[in-house]
NUMI-215015 format. One record per residue (C-alpha): x, y, z; residue number from 1; residue in one letter. Coordinates in nm, 3 decimals. Layout:
# NUMI-215015
        xx        yy        zz   num   residu
         X         Y         Z   NUM        A
...
This chain:
# NUMI-215015
        xx        yy        zz   num   residu
     0.927     1.890    -1.544     1        S
     0.718     1.654    -1.755     2        T
     0.826     1.359    -1.966     3        D
     0.664     1.165    -2.246     4        W
     0.482     0.866    -2.106     5        I
     0.225     0.648    -2.272     6        G
    -0.080     0.477    -2.142     7        F
     0.118     0.167    -2.041     8        T
     0.314     0.377    -1.791     9        S
     0.018     0.345    -1.558    10        V
     0.080    -0.028    -1.533    11        L
     0.456     0.013    -1.499    12        R
     0.442     0.301    -1.251    13        A
     0.600     0.091    -0.977    14        G
     0.925     0.087    -1.170    15        G
     1.122     0.362    -1.337    16        A
     0.832     0.607    -1.336    17        D
     0.841     0.634    -0.956    18        T
     1.183     0.794    -0.938    19        G
     1.044     1.131    -0.838    20        R
     0.909     1.132    -0.485    21        M
     0.671     1.389    -0.340    22        A
     0.812     1.516    -0.011    23        R
     0.467     1.580     0.132    24        G
     0.361     1.224     0.062    25        R
     0.679     1.086     0.214    26        L
     0.619     1.281     0.535    27        R
     0.255     1.177     0.554    28        R
     0.329     0.808     0.504    29        L
     0.608     0.810     0.762    30        R
     0.385     0.996     1.005    31        G
     0.104     0.746     0.947    32        L
     0.346     0.460     1.013    33        S
     0.455     0.617     1.341    34        R
     0.095     0.669     1.452    35        V
     0.003     0.308     1.374    36        A
     0.310     0.172     1.554    37        S
     0.240     0.388     1.859    38        L
    -0.121     0.265     1.864    39        L
     0.007    -0.093     1.876    40        A
     0.241    -0.001     2.162    41        V
    -0.046     0.169     2.344    42        A
    -0.266    -0.140     2.307    43        I
     0.011    -0.361     2.446    44        G
     0.079    -0.134     2.742    45        L
    -0.293    -0.101     2.817    46        L
    -0.338    -0.478     2.823    47        V
    -0.031    -0.522     3.043    48        L
    -0.188    -0.271     3.280    49        G
    -0.511    -0.470     3.270    50        G
    -0.324    -0.787     3.370    51        W
    -0.149    -0.600     3.651    52        A
    -0.479    -0.460     3.782    53        L
    -0.681    -0.774     3.716    54        G
    -0.921    -0.588     3.488    55        N
    -1.090    -0.843     3.265    56        G
    -1.264    -0.581     3.052    57        A
    -0.928    -0.455     2.921    58        I
    -0.783    -0.802     2.871    59        V
    -1.075    -0.946     2.671    60        S
    -1.274    -0.632     2.569    61        L
    -1.609    -0.817     2.581    62        L
    -1.734    -1.104     2.799    63        P
    -1.695    -1.439     2.632    64        G
    -1.419    -1.331     2.393    65        L
    -1.062    -1.464     2.415    66        P
    -0.818    -1.268     2.627    67        T
    -0.498    -1.112     2.503    68        M
    -0.217    -1.292     2.683    69        K
     0.050    -1.099     2.867    70        A
     0.321    -1.233     2.636    71        N
     0.119    -1.112     2.338    72        T
     0.094    -0.763     2.486    73        A
     0.468    -0.761     2.555    74        F
     0.540    -0.871     2.199    75        G
     0.320    -0.590     2.065    76        L
     0.523    -0.337     2.263    77        V
     0.847    -0.479     2.122    78        L
     0.727    -0.481     1.762    79        L
     0.562    -0.140     1.790    80        G
     0.882     0.017     1.920    81        A
     1.087    -0.160     1.650    82        A
     0.850    -0.035     1.380    83        T
     0.869     0.321     1.508    84        W
     1.249     0.299     1.501    85        M
     1.225     0.172     1.143    86        L
     1.108     0.519     1.038    87        T
     1.429     0.674     1.172    88        V
     1.707     0.662     0.916    89        R
     2.076     0.739     0.954    90        G
     2.106     0.686     1.332    91        V
     2.304     0.366     1.384    92        T
     2.216     0.321     1.751    93        A
     1.842     0.347     1.688    94        I
     1.864     0.113     1.389    95        E
     2.045    -0.151     1.592    96        R
     1.803    -0.113     1.881    97        A
     1.505    -0.155     1.647    98        G
     1.656    -0.467     1.493    99        T
     1.724    -0.612     1.839   100        A
     1.364    -0.550     1.951   101        L
     1.225    -0.706     1.634   102        A
     1.444    -1.015     1.671   103        L
     1.340    -1.045     2.037   104        A
     0.972    -1.049     1.934   105        A
     1.051    -1.305     1.664   106        A
     1.232    -1.522     1.921   107        A
     0.924    -1.506     2.147   108        L
     0.707    -1.624     1.860   109        G
     0.945    -1.904     1.765   110        I
     0.966    -2.027     2.125   111        A
     0.586    -2.032     2.152   112        T
     0.550    -2.225     1.827   113        L
     0.814    -2.473     1.945   114        A
     0.609    -2.536     2.260   115        Q
     0.305    -2.618     2.047   116        F
     0.471    -2.851     1.804   117        Y
     0.715    -3.014     2.048   118        L
     0.445    -3.057     2.315   119        H
     0.678    -2.891     2.564   120        A
     0.655    -2.616     2.823   121        D
     0.953    -2.379     2.844   122        F
     0.801    -2.183     3.133   123        G
     0.761    -1.859     2.933   124        I
     0.382    -1.848     2.908   125        D
     0.319    -1.714     3.258   126        Q
     0.653    -1.547     3.320   127        I
     0.489    -1.204     3.348   128        L
     0.144    -1.278     3.496   129        F
    -0.044    -1.593     3.598   130        A
    -0.345    -1.692     3.388   131        D
    -0.565    -1.914     3.606   132        P
    -0.878    -1.871     3.389   133        K
    -0.740    -2.048     3.083   134        S
    -0.793    -2.425     3.119   135        P
    -0.572    -2.518     2.823   136        L
    -0.222    -2.371     2.779   137        F
    -0.263    -2.089     3.034   138        P
    -0.087    -1.769     2.933   139        G
     0.012    -1.899     2.589   140        R
    -0.061    -1.691     2.280   141        M
    -0.241    -1.847     1.984   142        A
    -0.038    -2.016     1.708   143        P
    -0.152    -1.751     1.460   144        A
    -0.027    -1.475     1.689   145        T
     0.308    -1.648     1.742   146        A
     0.346    -1.696     1.367   147        T
     0.266    -1.330     1.303   148        S
     0.523    -1.218     1.562   149        F
     0.786    -1.439     1.400   150        T
     0.713    -1.312     1.050   151        L
     0.693    -0.943     1.141   152        I
     1.002    -0.959     1.362   153        G
     1.210    -1.121     1.089   154        C
     1.060    -0.886     0.831   155        G
     1.154    -0.573     1.027   156        V
     1.509    -0.701     1.063   157        A
     1.532    -0.769     0.688   158        L
     1.389    -0.430     0.595   159        L
     1.708    -0.270     0.727   160        R
     1.889    -0.441     0.439   161        L
     1.859    -0.390     0.064   162        S
     1.803    -0.592    -0.247   163        G
     1.622    -0.925    -0.239   164        R
     1.646    -0.950     0.137   165        R
     1.427    -0.643     0.170   166        R
     1.174    -0.795    -0.070   167        V
     1.168    -1.112     0.140   168        V
     1.108    -0.902     0.453   169        G
     0.812    -0.725     0.294   170        E
     0.664    -1.058     0.184   171        C
     0.690    -1.191     0.541   172        L
     0.510    -0.885     0.676   173        V
     0.237    -0.920     0.411   174        L
     0.178    -1.282     0.510   175        V
     0.154    -1.185     0.878   176        A
    -0.092    -0.907     0.800   177        G
    -0.304    -1.140     0.586   178        A
    -0.303    -1.404     0.861   179        L
    -0.434    -1.164     1.122   180        M
    -0.665    -1.012     0.864   181        G
    -0.838    -1.351     0.847   182        V
    -0.884    -1.343     1.225   183        A
    -1.018    -0.987     1.214   184        L
    -1.257    -1.074     0.932   185        L
    -1.373    -1.372     1.138   186        G
    -1.467    -1.138     1.423   187        Y
    -1.652    -0.908     1.184   188        L
    -1.850    -1.195     1.031   189        L
    -1.903    -1.386     1.355   190        G
    -1.640    -1.499     1.606   191        P
    -1.790    -1.844     1.652   192        T
    -1.625    -1.957     1.328   193        S
    -1.280    -1.885     1.477   194        L
    -1.327    -2.103     1.782   195        Y
    -1.349    -2.418     1.569   196        A
    -0.988    -2.382     1.450   197        T
    -0.686    -2.437     1.670   198        R
    -0.480    -2.173     1.491   199        V
    -0.721    -1.884     1.559   200        F
    -0.906    -2.026     1.861   201        G
    -0.753    -1.794     2.124   202        T
    -0.675    -1.485     1.913   203        V
    -0.818    -1.180     2.089   204        A
    -0.997    -0.908     1.895   205        L
    -0.752    -0.632     1.990   206        H
    -0.462    -0.866     1.908   207        T
    -0.586    -0.898     1.549   208        A
    -0.635    -0.521     1.521   209        V
    -0.290    -0.442     1.663   210        A
    -0.106    -0.690     1.439   211        V
    -0.282    -0.561     1.127   212        V
    -0.183    -0.208     1.230   213        L
     0.176    -0.323     1.277   214        L
     0.192    -0.489     0.936   215        A
     0.055    -0.173     0.775   216        F
     0.300     0.047     0.966   217        A
     0.599    -0.168     0.869   218        V
     0.514    -0.162     0.499   219        L
     0.494     0.219     0.484   220        I
     0.773     0.293     0.732   221        A
     1.019     0.372     0.451   222        N
     0.803     0.489     0.157   223        P
     1.102     0.588    -0.055   224        S
     1.172     0.218    -0.126   225        A
     0.986    -0.109    -0.149   226        G
     0.616    -0.164    -0.201   227        L
     0.519     0.176    -0.058   228        A
     0.730     0.354    -0.321   229        R
     0.438     0.372    -0.560   230        I
     0.224     0.549    -0.295   231        L
     0.481     0.829    -0.257   232        A
     0.560     0.865    -0.627   233        A
     0.467     1.193    -0.793   234        E
     0.335     1.021    -1.102   235        S
     0.025     0.875    -1.259   236        I
     0.085     0.549    -1.074   237        G
     0.118     0.728    -0.740   238        G
    -0.206     0.922    -0.787   239        D
    -0.393     0.610    -0.896   240        A
    -0.251     0.397    -0.614   241        A
    -0.355     0.642    -0.345   242        Q
    -0.714     0.623    -0.468   243        R
    -0.735     0.254    -0.553   244        M
    -0.539     0.075    -0.279   245        V
    -0.761     0.177     0.019   246        P
    -1.080     0.092    -0.171   247        I
    -0.938    -0.236    -0.300   248        A
    -0.841    -0.336     0.054   249        A
    -1.166    -0.234     0.222   250        A
    -1.431    -0.326    -0.037   251        S
    -1.413    -0.710     0.002   252        P
    -1.446    -0.677     0.379   253        V
    -1.738    -0.435     0.357   254        L
    -1.912    -0.648     0.096   255        M
    -1.872    -0.958     0.312   256        A
    -2.024    -0.775     0.612   257        I
    -2.313    -0.642     0.405   258        L
    -2.375    -0.984     0.250   259        A
    -2.386    -1.142     0.596   260        R
    -2.626    -0.871     0.716   261        A
    -2.851    -0.922     0.413   262        G
    -2.865    -1.295     0.469   263        A
    -2.940    -1.240     0.837   264        G
    -3.226    -1.005     0.743   265        A
    -3.380    -1.273     0.521   266        G
    -3.325    -1.097     0.189   267        L
    -3.173    -1.411     0.038   268        Y
    -3.071    -1.757     0.164   269        P
    -2.739    -1.827     0.329   270        R
    -2.628    -2.041     0.036   271        E
    -2.589    -1.735    -0.192   272        V
    -2.417    -1.516     0.065   273        E
    -2.069    -1.581    -0.079   274        L
    -2.191    -1.512    -0.432   275        A
    -2.344    -1.180    -0.325   276        V
    -2.024    -1.073    -0.147   277        A
    -1.808    -1.172    -0.445   278        T
    -2.033    -0.991    -0.693   279        L
    -2.040    -0.677    -0.479   280        G
    -1.661    -0.666    -0.435   281        A
    -1.607    -0.724    -0.808   282        T
    -1.849    -0.444    -0.895   283        T
    -1.680    -0.197    -0.661   284        V
    -1.330    -0.282    -0.783   285        L
    -1.437    -0.259    -1.148   286        T
    -1.596     0.081    -1.088   287        A
    -1.281     0.209    -0.917   288        V
    -1.054     0.090    -1.198   289        V
    -1.286     0.230    -1.464   290        W
    -1.308     0.567    -1.290   291        T
    -0.930     0.589    -1.254   292        S
    -0.875     0.504    -1.619   293        L
    -1.137     0.755    -1.733   294        S
    -0.943     1.031    -1.556   295        E
    -0.642     0.973    -1.781   296        L
    -0.630     1.232    -2.057   297        R
    -0.458     1.079    -2.357   298        L
    -0.292     1.327    -2.588   299        E
    -0.144     1.182    -2.905   300        R
     0.153     1.362    -3.051   301        A
     0.095     1.503    -3.404   302        P
     0.272     1.309    -3.676   303        A
     0.584     1.469    -3.827   304        P
     0.532     1.657    -4.153   305        G
     0.611     1.487    -4.478   306        R
     0.813     1.779    -4.601   307        G
     1.077     1.735    -4.333   308        G
     1.154     2.105    -4.375   309        G
     1.366     2.336    -4.173   310        R
     1.094     2.407    -3.924   311        G
     1.044     2.037    -3.853   312        H
     1.414     1.979    -3.804   313        R
     1.430     2.280    -3.573   314        H
     1.140     2.142    -3.374   315        A
     1.330     1.820    -3.310   316        H
     1.652     1.999    -3.224   317        R
     1.497     2.264    -3.004   318        G
     1.261     2.032    -2.822   319        G
     0.952     2.243    -2.904   320        H
     0.764     1.963    -3.074   321        A
     0.471     1.804    -2.903   322        A
     0.676     1.488    -2.859   323        E
     0.848     1.659    -2.565   324        A
     0.524     1.682    -2.370   325        R
     0.322     1.410    -2.196   326        P
     0.072     1.208    -2.394   327        R
    -0.111     1.098    -2.082   328        A
    -0.180     1.306    -1.775   329        R
    -0.409     1.257    -1.480   330        V
    -0.667     1.530    -1.450   331        A
    -0.778     1.441    -1.098   332        A
    -0.642     1.725    -0.887   333        R
    -0.921     1.974    -0.934   334        G
    -1.015     2.228    -1.203   335        P
    -0.692     2.426    -1.166   336        G
    -0.475     2.137    -1.275   337        R
    -0.708     2.059    -1.565   338        V
    -0.684     2.419    -1.690   339        R
    -0.306     2.419    -1.666   340        R
    -0.286     2.090    -1.855   341        H
    -0.511     2.219    -2.135   342        R
    -0.307     2.539    -2.160   343        A
     0.012     2.335    -2.201   344        R
    -0.151     2.128    -2.476   345        C
    -0.265     2.444    -2.660   346        R
     0.086     2.590    -2.640   347        R
     0.230     2.267    -2.778   348        A
    -0.010     2.275    -3.072   349        E
     0.067     2.642    -3.140   350        E
     0.441     2.573    -3.133   351        D
     0.395     2.288    -3.378   352        Q
     0.187     2.501    -3.617   353        R
     0.435     2.790    -3.613   354        H
     0.745     2.575    -3.658   355        L
     0.623     2.349    -3.938   356        R
     0.533     2.500    -4.276   357        P
     0.190     2.398    -4.396   358        R
    -0.061     2.468    -4.669   359        G
    -0.013     2.802    -4.845   360        G
     0.330     2.869    -4.693   361        R
     0.461     2.541    -4.831   362        L
     0.314     2.606    -5.178   363        R
     0.460     2.957    -5.183   364        T
     0.804     2.820    -5.097   365        A
     0.779     2.567    -5.381   366        R
     0.671     2.833    -5.635   367        L
     0.964     3.051    -5.539   368        R
     1.200     2.758    -5.582   369        A
     1.054     2.683    -5.928   370        D
     1.089     3.047    -6.038   371        R
     1.445     3.059    -5.916   372        A
     1.521     2.740    -6.112   373        G
     1.366     2.875    -6.435   374        R
     1.549     3.206    -6.397   375        G
     1.880     3.030    -6.359   376        A
     1.807     2.815    -6.667   377        A
     1.713     3.120    -6.874   378        G
């Protein structure tokens, strides 16, 4: 069940080395996608209930923060349901319904963007609930939110396809997640910086959280293909990705928060805050990469014997040579896996020693051949 792979297979693990999928990982990733999509649906329904009841605490979470518009909450419900349906494969009716919901959310985002850039009012902003507290564009979602809805909706529709269209869909979802990630990071570092920009000025905190959850859920909805394939692969790349991706995604955010806290505490001036955050994130990422690489056990295959005798030829024909075993294995699954790997290496070395004549056995064979030649000549 093992193949020869070199050290460079770690870097190419997203390709041919990911052909073997772990069923447990596939189930966990699909389940995680469903949970994230249902959380987004729950946030949308909760905010719609807050608008219906007139509860400002649900709509804006905290006093002074922007409110999630009713259209935004409705779009979250549409995209969350479409993402959940994306995890269901082989049922044509569900697939078509999911595509229709995603395209409806994308149409809502496109219509909102058209109102901004055409300076028009299509009458869709307050179609669900009136928003008398917003002095400018009442009931209208922020441009960043509308853009994210458009990108995720089109991305979900393209993910039903294959080939380059699927790649384009994943790229659209990544851009949407990054866009709302900027808004979420702005809230973590201080929401006042968001108010100065028109794009993020009215993005609510729970809107940013829900859209980031949706982008994450869409990307791992079908882990047997696309970018999430490496996470479900039963290979060196899959093991390394499961350890490195969460840390790589979270460490810059955590370092930025810690750098802001340190500057606020007076440990260093504000001018070096960015340098401290960059240095911290670089240190964490370097440590993670170094640790992952140190867990690779490189086993070099023994060189073939010069004699090229019968035993060596038999080793190549029978597949008992060490070249039929992995040169690099990850020893990161506990002591049991390490012991099994070492036992396999010892068996490979023993097979090689028994099958290839060496030392005294080779000299004895040569002496016998010389004696036989002299006897025939005499």
